[in-house]
C-alpha positions in Angstrom: 22.0 32.8 -17.8 21.6 34.4 -14.5 22.6 32.8 -11.2 18.9 32.6 -10.3 18.1 30.8 -13.6 20.9 28.3 -13.1 19.8 27.5 -9.5 16.1 27.2 -10.6 17.0 24.8 -13.5 19.3 22.7 -11.3 16.6 22.5 -8.6 13.8 21.7 -11.0 16.0 19.0 -12.6 16.6 17.4 -9.1 12.9 17.5 -8.2 11.8 16.1 -11.6 14.7 13.6 -11.6 15.9 14.8 -15.0 19.2 16.1 -16.5 19.5 19.8 -16.1 20.7 20.0 -19.8 17.2 18.8 -20.9 15.5 21.8 -19.1 15.0 25.3 -20.6 13.0 28.3 -19.7 10.1 27.1 -21.9 10.0 23.7 -20.3 6.5 23.1 -18.8 6.5 21.9 -15.3 3.4 19.7 -15.4 3.3 18.6 -19.1 7.0 18.2 -19.9 8.4 17.2 -16.5 5.3 15.6 -14.8 5.9 17.8 -11.7 2.9 17.3 -9.4 1.7 19.7 -6.8 3.4 17.9 -4.0 6.7 18.1 -6.0 6.1 21.8 -6.3 6.0 22.2 -2.6 9.3 20.4 -2.4 10.6 22.7 -5.1 9.5 25.8 -3.2 11.3 24.6 -0.1 14.5 23.9 -1.9 14.4 27.2 -3.8 13.7 29.1 -0.6 16.9 27.5 1.0 19.1 28.0 -2.0 18.1 31.5 -3.0 17.0 32.9 0.3 13.6 34.1 -0.9 10.2 33.3 0.6 8.0 31.3 -1.7 4.5 30.5 -0.5 3.0 27.1 -1.2 0.3 28.7 -3.4 2.8 30.9 -5.2 4.7 27.9 -6.5 1.5 26.4 -8.0 1.0 29.3 -10.4 3.9 29.2 -12.8 3.5 26.9 -15.8 7.0 27.0 -17.1 10.6 27.0 -15.7 10.9 30.6 -17.0 7.8 31.7 -15.1 9.4 30.3 -11.9 12.6 32.2 -12.6 10.6 35.4 -13.2 8.6 35.0 -10.0 11.8 34.6 -8.0 13.5 37.5 -9.7 10.5 39.7 -8.8 10.6 38.6 -5.2 14.3 39.4 -5.0 13.8 43.0 -5.8 
């Protein structure tokens, strides 16, 4: 996996209070991890700090899966 994917999975795991080994690119944020919108704002702030990429509060509400978060960040890094 890429550095971005590793950081996203670790950060999602921390926010969701899960083991990173349980999380994959197809893991759904809301349904599988019970990540609520307030948790997504926290996730955005942590990812901004760790990956040095701006993520708007509305941007982080769109992705449904961990893979979609990774893709969004990779697109912003270009």
